[in-house]
Every structure is written in C-alpha cells, then in structure tokens.
Phi, psi and omega in degrees: 000135178250138181230127178235126182250137178241129177273106181279333176197188179296336184240345184258134179231150177229122178256136171251115184249130180240118179257124182303149182301324182295326177289326178296316180296319179298317181293322180295320180295322178295316179297315181299320181299318180294317181291320183300323185291341181238003184297136179260112178237127183302128178093357181228147173282153178305131180086003182240357182284156176302139183301315183295330179292314180296320179299320181289317183290325187247023184304311182299313180297321181297312182291321180296315180293324178298317179298316180296321180295318180298315181297313183290329183276340186250340186299311182300317179295323180295319179293321177295319180296323179279351179058052179229153178235100179299144177257356175227175180288121181301140178261112186262133174244100181276169175290164181295325179206180181248131171249112186295347179264002181233160175296151179262119183242138174212161180243153179228128177246136180198174179245152176229164174290140181286152171284134187241126169260104188298136168277194183295133174222355174252153179055036175290149177264112182244151176248137180233127180295137174242115185234140178258143175283125182265161179301323179296326178297316179296317180301312181295323179295320179293324177295319176296323178296318176304311182297322180294326181267004183297147177255142177244133180225147179292147172287148179292324179236163177297125181239147175288138182296136176225169178306137179095343177287152173262126180243150176238122187228155165247145175209157179222127177260146180216157176236125180052039178082356181260119180298142176257115183305323183287350180247029174249127180224148175233146176057042175282127184244131176207161179266123181292130179101348178276350177060034175272344172258159180294153189307322182300324178289318178301314182294324183295319185277340182301124179086351178286163175241162181308136177075005174276163180236165178210153175231141181198165180248148175232123179265121181258151178266188185282000178264359182295136186300327184272114190302316186292347181258359182294136179059029180226161177264118180264132179268127181248141170244121186240140176239128177273107185277328181197154176234126183241143176274132181253126180244120180274139176288157177284149175276086182216186183298329180296320177297317180297317181294331179293343178243021171090013178249170187269327187208170178294323179297320178293323178297317179298318179295321180293318178297317180297319178296315180298318179294323177296317177297322180294318177296321178295319178296319178297319180295318178297316180298315180295318180297318180290327175294318177296325178298316179299318178298320181293321178297319177294319180296324181282353179230063188292341185273356183292131175260126179275120179303132184301323182294322179289322178297318180297317179297317181292321178297318177299320179295319180294318179297318178299321178296321177297314180295322179294320178298319178295321181296318180294331179276359179082010180277146179290156179296147179213152177279138178284146179286167179300321179296318179294320179295325177294319177299318179297316181297316179297320178295322179296318178300314180299316181297317181295316180298316179298319179297321178296319179296314180299320178297320180291321176298318179302315180294317184292324184264358179068035180272128182219167179257126181267167175300325179296321178300314181294315180297320179297318180292318177297324178296320179294321178294318179299318180296321180298323182258010179056048180232170175279148181302320181295328177295317179295318180298317179299320178297316180294320179292317181298323183260015177054046183256350184296321181296319178294321177297317180298319179296319179296316179295324179296314179297320180297319181293324179293317179298318177301319179298314182294318179297318180298334181257015181256162173263113186255123179252116179280129183245124181290127180244124181286309182275130174240164181238043182292143177274111184280357184286148181291000000 
C-alpha cells in the first residue's frame, strides 16, 4: 500500500491511498467465498451452485462489499503510516467502481490540530479591577434581603391593587382572534411597582380587584423571541386571580437571628464580606477573560480547525437556548447577526483552547486523580451527595473526560496568572449583584 499526504492548510490534510491490485483480488476472493456459501440460486443448495452463476448474480454485491472491506481494512493503517491523528471523522472519496486488474485508489480528507509556535505567555501584563464595597451596596443588599424574607397574606376584603402588592394572574395573548400558545400563562406572580413585567401588564392590574379581568394590547418589536408576534400588536386577556399584601420584616437584630447571626451589625459585616467576595470573583473572571483574548492576540497565526469551531458554536447555541429555557422564555431561532457573533466567539474559544493545550504540553501541566477526586467531592458537597455517587453519574454519562479537560485548562490559566505581572486598577463603578 502506498500513502501520499498533502497539506492543504495548517489543519487540513488529504491522503491519497493506493492499494495494490493483488490485495484487491485477495479481498474480493474472501468476500466471494462468504457470499457463495449463503447464495440462493434456484435449483441449488447454498454453496453448491456453479461459481460463474453466483458471480453473475451477485456481481454488484461482491464488488460493493469488497470496496467497503478495503476501505475499512486499510484506512487505519494509512493514517498510521502518515503519522497523523484526525480530530474529525475522515471524509473518504472512493473510486466509482473496482477494476480487479488495477490498483484501488481513494482519497481521505480530514483535519488535524495545528502545530503551534507559542507566543508570549509568561510575564504577561494583566489588569485586574479593584473595587470597594460601598455603603449603598450594603444598603441595597439588605433591602433585597428584606424583600426575600417578606411575608404575603391575603387581604380580608377585596382591595384595589396598589404598588407593593403581590398579584397572581392568568393571561392569554392572541393575534387576529387566534390564541398564541406561547403567550398563554397561568398563575404568574409578580410584585406591582417592581417593573419586572412589561409596563402594559403593570398598568392593566393597577386598581383592579380580585377576579376582575382586563384587555389590552402590547406592540412588540423585531427582537421579540416569538417570531409570529414580532412587529405586531398582540391582544391580551388577563384575569386577576388574587391580590396579596406583602409585609417586609424590619431591619433589626431579629432579622439577623433568623438567618443564624447574632445582631444587625454582624449581618451588615457578613453582607459586606459577601459582596466583597463577589466583586473579587467578578474581577478574577474579567481578568481571565482578558487573558484568553491576549493569548489569542499573541498567537495570530493559529488556524482554528473548522470541525472544532462548529462543535464549539453548537455548544454556545445550546447554552443560549438552555438559558432562555431557564428564564421561562420560549425557544427562538437566532438571527444571522447573532449566529455570526456566536461563530466569532467559537473561533476565539477554540484558538485560546489550542494555546492553553500547547502551554500544558510545554510546561508538563497535567490533571491528577487527586485533582479529579477533589473536584468531584466539591460537586458532591454542593448537591449533598456522596462523592462515589457523583463519580458514577459522571462515568455513566461520559462526563469525566470533559471534567478533566476543564480542570486542565483551569490549571494552565492559574499557571499563566501566577507568572504574570498584575496591575490592580481602581474602578469606581461596580456591577455587584446586591441580591441575597
């Protein structure tokens, strides 16, 4: 067998494989023997019919099976001979037919990881946001805690809805008299005045009483998730099922004791500490995201294999859809502009991952069994389960390899950060999440 490899790009390879005619004949004879032993020919028992009759009757099957056997039996050896490891499923182009008197030639197209000459990855200059927790941040966090601990009770008599009340509603949206299934909701609960619902809903319930109804229109723009409602006015029919009075607890020592602390002062300190940790985590995340961008920038010649980019883009799109699902939003198709953004992000992620992989190889960074066990233990603790239960779940769902890859990238990033020059930059505005 002869194998000739052509480099079409840094990541694309083309193999030309030539199988000698004598090997083709041997394979054909093996295939014929198997078919002959079970061939059904009228007037003859299997394995007793004239050879030429079976050859004529089963010619197509014999040649087709021979071609498949040659391809499956020679491809792995051809790749070994060429010393390449495809990262995607090889695309085989066989000949139109087989001539037993000629060599059998076919081509194979596939992708490989590019060879990388690393740019700078040590002593990188990184910037890290330094943010202080402000008194207003603590105040807002405590207000959110109040809201979280608020009690709701039914009014003794029917009361008109006012700001601060909790309402429970059913609604149905329709277009031209036809109900839209994706715009039907039951038992939707929200606090009037918090503006978490669109203004038309807030305005509709204001002043209503329990068991009353309202009708109103909402005009949506072209960014609305439900395609049939984009740039159209949807007519809603709403029923107010209940109105609840919301009572906020006082910000005092009793509130602190209710969550396991001794006093209001201790609660304030705990909130301040938690917000500080959150700001530090946000700063670390941003710095590491900037680091990934810098690694890609320092290695401009890296070509991202198309198959890996496609896989990463699919993963990102799936993540977007999962996020929408968790928020209760209906599924929607991404626009061409959004898909392009996803594709560009996928290219960046793949390039960064390739750089991290090369740094890992060069520096001898690896993931140990202890690393995996420690991470599985942390996951188990989070879900109040045994470590072995989590391990069994990961093994059953083939997730261990993905976990190992994630831990490997994390260790490489930690290595690069530890060897970087970090300049802390004071940031006045922060985006801390004040919610409990």
